[in-house]
C-alpha positions as CSV (number, residue, x, y, z in Angstrom):
1,M,-35.8,-3.5,43.4
2,P,-33.9,-5.6,41.4
3,M,-30.3,-5.7,41.5
4,P,-28.8,-4.5,38.0
5,A,-26.9,-6.4,36.1
6,P,-23.5,-6.7,35.9
7,I,-21.8,-5.1,33.7
8,L,-20.4,-8.2,31.6
9,F,-24.1,-9.2,30.3
10,R,-25.0,-5.5,29.3
11,L,-22.3,-5.7,26.5
12,S,-23.9,-7.2,23.7
13,P,-22.7,-10.0,22.2
14,L,-21.0,-9.7,20.2
15,A,-18.7,-7.1,21.8
16,L,-17.7,-10.1,24.4
17,L,-16.0,-12.1,21.0
18,G,-15.1,-9.1,19.7
19,V,-16.5,-9.2,16.4
20,T,-16.6,-5.7,14.4
21,L,-17.1,-4.7,11.2
22,P,-14.5,-5.2,8.9
23,V,-12.5,-1.3,7.7
24,A,-11.0,-1.5,4.5
25,A,-7.2,-0.9,4.6
26,A,-5.8,2.3,3.2
27,D,-3.5,0.0,0.5
28,P,-0.8,2.1,-1.1
29,S,-1.5,3.5,-4.8
30,P,0.4,1.3,-7.4
31,G,2.3,5.4,-7.8
32,Q,3.5,5.4,-3.7
33,D,4.4,1.6,-4.0
34,L,6.5,3.1,-7.3
35,K,7.7,5.8,-5.6
36,A,8.9,4.0,-2.5
37,T,11.2,1.7,-4.9
38,I,12.4,4.6,-7.0
39,V,13.6,5.7,-3.9
40,L,15.0,2.8,-2.2
41,N,16.9,1.4,-5.3
42,G,18.7,5.3,-4.8
43,F,17.2,7.1,-7.3
44,P,15.5,11.4,-7.0
45,C,11.5,11.1,-7.7
46,D,9.6,13.5,-5.0
47,Q,6.3,11.9,-6.7
48,V,4.5,9.5,-9.0
49,V,2.4,11.5,-11.9
50,N,2.4,9.1,-14.2
51,S,2.9,5.4,-14.6
52,K,2.4,3.2,-17.6
53,R,1.9,-0.6,-16.6
54,N,4.6,-2.0,-19.5
55,A,4.3,-6.0,-18.6
56,D,3.2,-8.1,-15.6
57,S,5.6,-6.8,-13.1
58,D,6.9,-4.2,-15.8
59,Y,6.3,-0.4,-15.2
60,T,7.6,2.6,-16.5
61,A,7.2,5.5,-13.8
62,A,7.7,9.3,-14.2
63,C,7.7,11.1,-11.2
64,K,6.6,15.3,-10.7
65,D,10.6,16.4,-10.6
66,G,10.9,15.0,-14.6
67,N,13.0,12.2,-13.8
68,R,11.4,9.4,-15.6
69,Y,12.1,5.3,-14.8
70,R,11.6,1.5,-15.6
71,V,10.9,-0.2,-12.5
72,F,11.1,-4.2,-13.0
73,V,11.2,-7.8,-11.5
74,D,14.2,-9.2,-13.4
75,S,14.4,-13.7,-13.9
76,T,16.5,-14.2,-10.8
77,G,13.5,-12.3,-8.8
78,R,15.6,-9.0,-8.4
79,V,13.5,-5.7,-8.5
80,I,15.2,-2.9,-11.7
81,V,15.0,0.4,-11.5
82,K,16.7,1.7,-14.3
83,K,16.2,5.6,-15.5
84,L,15.1,6.3,-19.2
């Protein structure tokens, strides 16, 4: 009776190399990014319900609580949040 192959030889070659299928990363939505930016800058926002891209790195966001903000990057590269 033949001896069973050691476990190492029974694994697939792909498993040995650690190759896996690509898994789509759950990137945050623009609304989640805007909400985080607003909150981290000290303004209240429970959920972004509407956002509009005004220009490159310039957005208008409306929160569920009724607050509206302009979120943009100024000429020095700093993120600015202004309540509208």
